Steps between C-alpha positions, in 0.01 A plus 500: 500500500633834404535785754242697315247211502575434870444875580167501321392175671599632847318829438188314374503286809550801730218694324271182512546450875467875580189523278337188674568661839362832398192337345441300813536808720262700289234224500523469868495870570208587275302206633566608851383848417191376338589567131435247228742571217425305183760225435563631143592843637738344754674290251526777246649733765728230626620425145569866412678544825715193440582602152619854603690352799688256266583772255628727774707227665652403172673818405550461114126506414464804722781682327368414150147623605642820648694579188189433284288751692773759521584448860846339454689803648330462833573127527859552383541754784391259761764236594502198733806341644455118475831365441853540642808443291771266610677786675187597692420800277125562447376473154186701406239343285 
């Protein structure tokens, strides 16, 4: 398995488990408060949330989308340090 595929698989598992927990919490909370949200609305909302979560977690699709809508400058300005070089120097992403 390539590193890219492993990254996507790991991100998808993370998003799936997070979405399941969020959906469970939403159902429990709305039922406890007396609301009855249609299942189609819950699934649609959870699906949209999961998709946007995955796109944001996996940076290349977000960078591509930002460039397409003319917001690449903002994203390029933001940096996140996620890796250290062998000598301990932080490398910005």
